[in-house]
Every structure is written in structure tokens, then in C-alpha cells.
C-alpha positions as CSV (number, residue, x, y, z in Angstrom):
1,M,101.6,165.7,143.4
2,A,104.1,162.9,144.1
3,D,107.7,163.4,144.7
4,K,110.1,163.4,141.8
5,L,110.7,160.0,140.3
6,T,114.2,158.9,141.2
7,H,114.8,156.9,138.0
8,I,113.8,159.6,135.6
9,D,116.2,162.4,134.7
10,E,115.3,166.1,134.1
11,D,114.7,165.2,130.4
12,G,112.3,162.5,131.3
13,R,114.7,159.6,130.4
14,A,115.2,156.6,132.5
15,H,118.5,156.3,134.3
16,M,120.2,154.3,137.0
17,V,120.3,156.3,140.2
18,D,123.8,157.3,141.4
19,V,124.4,155.7,144.8
20,A,128.1,156.5,145.1
21,D,127.7,158.9,148.0
22,K,125.4,156.7,150.0
23,A,126.8,154.9,153.1
24,D,126.8,151.1,153.1
25,S,124.3,149.6,155.5
26,K,122.9,146.2,156.2
27,R,120.0,145.5,153.9
28,T,117.5,142.6,154.1
29,A,114.3,141.7,152.3
30,R,111.8,138.8,152.3
31,A,109.4,138.0,149.6
32,R,106.8,135.2,149.0
33,G,104.9,133.6,146.2
34,F,102.7,130.6,145.5
35,V,102.3,128.0,142.8
36,H,98.7,126.6,142.8
37,L,98.8,122.8,142.1
38,S,96.4,119.8,142.3
39,A,96.7,117.2,144.9
40,D,97.9,114.7,142.3
41,T,100.7,116.9,141.2
42,L,101.8,117.6,144.8
43,K,101.8,113.8,145.5
44,A,104.0,113.2,142.4
45,I,106.4,115.9,143.6
46,A,106.5,114.4,147.1
47,E,107.1,110.9,145.7
48,G,109.7,112.0,143.2
49,R,107.6,111.0,140.2
50,T,108.0,114.1,138.0
51,K,109.8,113.6,134.7
52,K,112.2,116.5,135.2
53,G,113.5,115.5,138.6
54,D,113.5,116.9,142.1
55,V,111.2,119.9,141.7
56,L,111.8,121.6,145.1
57,S,115.6,121.4,145.0
58,V,115.8,122.6,141.4
59,A,113.5,125.5,142.1
60,E,115.4,126.5,145.2
61,L,118.7,126.6,143.3
62,A,117.0,128.5,140.4
63,G,115.8,131.1,142.9
64,I,119.2,131.5,144.4
65,M,120.8,131.9,141.0
66,A,118.1,134.4,139.9
67,A,118.7,136.6,142.9
68,K,122.4,136.9,142.0
69,K,121.4,137.9,138.4
70,T,118.7,140.5,139.2
71,S,120.7,143.4,137.9
72,E,121.1,141.6,134.6
73,L,117.3,141.1,134.3
74,V,115.9,144.4,135.7
75,P,117.4,147.3,133.8
76,L,117.8,149.9,136.5
77,C,118.8,147.6,139.4
78,H,122.3,148.0,140.7
79,P,124.5,144.9,141.0
80,L,124.8,144.0,144.6
81,P,127.3,141.9,146.6
82,L,124.7,139.5,148.1
83,S,125.8,137.9,151.4
84,R,122.8,135.7,151.8
85,V,120.0,134.2,149.7
86,K,117.8,131.6,151.2
87,L,114.8,129.9,149.4
88,V,112.3,127.7,151.1
89,L,109.6,125.8,149.2
90,T,106.9,124.3,151.3
91,P,104.2,122.0,149.9
92,Q,100.7,122.9,151.1
93,D,97.2,121.5,150.4
94,N,96.7,123.5,147.3
95,G,100.2,124.2,146.0
96,I,103.7,125.2,146.9
97,A,104.5,128.3,149.0
98,V,107.8,129.9,148.1
99,A,109.7,132.2,150.4
100,A,113.0,134.0,149.9
101,E,115.3,135.9,152.3
102,V,118.1,138.0,150.8
103,G,120.7,140.1,152.5
104,C,123.7,142.2,151.8
105,T,125.7,145.2,153.0
106,G,125.5,147.8,150.4
107,K,124.1,151.2,149.2
108,T,120.7,150.1,148.0
109,G,118.0,147.6,149.0
110,V,117.6,143.9,148.0
111,E,113.9,143.8,147.6
112,M,114.2,143.3,143.8
113,E,116.5,140.4,144.4
114,A,114.1,138.7,146.8
115,L,111.2,139.2,144.4
116,T,113.2,137.9,141.5
117,A,114.3,134.8,143.6
118,V,110.6,134.0,144.3
119,S,109.5,134.7,140.8
120,V,112.1,132.4,139.2
121,A,111.5,129.7,141.8
122,C,107.8,129.7,141.0
123,L,108.5,129.7,137.3
124,T,110.8,126.7,137.7
125,V,108.1,124.7,139.6
126,Y,105.7,125.6,136.9
127,D,108.1,124.5,134.2
128,M,108.9,121.2,135.9
129,V,105.2,120.2,136.3
130,K,103.5,121.9,133.2
131,A,103.4,118.6,131.3
132,M,101.5,116.9,134.1
133,E,99.3,119.8,135.1
134,K,97.8,122.2,132.6
135,S,95.9,124.2,135.3
136,A,99.0,125.2,137.4
137,S,99.1,128.9,138.2
138,I,101.3,131.3,139.9
139,G,100.5,134.1,142.3
140,P,100.5,136.2,144.2
141,I,104.1,137.2,144.4
142,E,104.8,140.0,146.9
143,L,107.4,141.7,149.1
144,V,106.8,140.8,152.7
145,E,109.5,142.8,154.5
146,K,112.6,145.0,153.9
147,S,115.0,146.8,156.1
148,G,118.0,149.0,155.9
149,G,118.9,152.3,154.5
150,K,117.4,155.7,155.3
151,S,114.0,155.0,153.5
152,G,113.0,153.0,156.6
153,D,111.7,149.5,157.1
154,Y,108.7,147.9,155.3
155,E,106.6,145.1,156.5
156,R,103.4,143.8,154.9
157,D,100.6,142.8,157.2
158,A,100.7,139.1,157.9
159,E,98.0,136.9,156.4
């Protein structure tokens, strides 16, 4: 049997975990995602020919803003004083790779913030090109690495 779920109380109701007694520590997380696009759409993005503007810059900003709003979007997440959010969007042959790095000093991890940043950046790319490419798709989105706190570090095998 698995350990007790931390976000479920003794009555089986969801609750936000009390982290008041936890010590602050440096927390970091990296996540990645991908938006699959055609060569024509990638060329239009590179040449600045999309109707909605600079796709990569807008998506980077959207990801940064989303990381800062994670606790408003995911019900049981704690609001965190983020010290760093970095988004990098890299065009590739078959789409755009999205990477996020998030950091803070706090009582709980920032993996949800990194995943939210990547997710919203991917959604923003999709939104900005959907009129020109009906076959655009998103995925996978995944946590790559996290560190800090007593739960230990996590690192996904590199591809």
C-alpha cells in the first residue's frame, strides 16, 4: 500500500498541505515541452509572417507570466516567491522545443511552476499559429529535473 496522500485529510477531503514548519531551501525545477509544426509554419515564424506577431517572444512572456500565476491555476499549489523564471523556445525541424527553468527559496518545490510555464508557452504558440496550421499539436510536456527540499532531487533520463 502506498504512503498516505499528503493532500487528502483524515476525512478524505482535499486540502492544502501546511508547510509553515518546513525550513526554507533553494528550490529549482526544469521542464520541457514540444509544439509539433510543419516546415511552412516554422518558416513563417522565422520570417515574422504570422498574423499575431512575434510567436517566440510572446510565448516566452506568456510562460513567465504563467509560472507566476501557478497557485491561482492549480488549486492545491502554494504561492511562491519565485526568484527566477527562464523560458527558451527553440525552433527545430518538426516544431518548437520549449524549456523552462524556475527557481526560488521557499518551503515547497517549483516543479508545478516549471510545468505550468511550459504548458502555457506551448498553448501560446498553438494559439498564435492555429489559423495557419490546423494540424499543430502539443506534447509531450514533462518535468526534467527538480532539486531542493528533503524529498531529494529528481532527474529524468536524457533523451
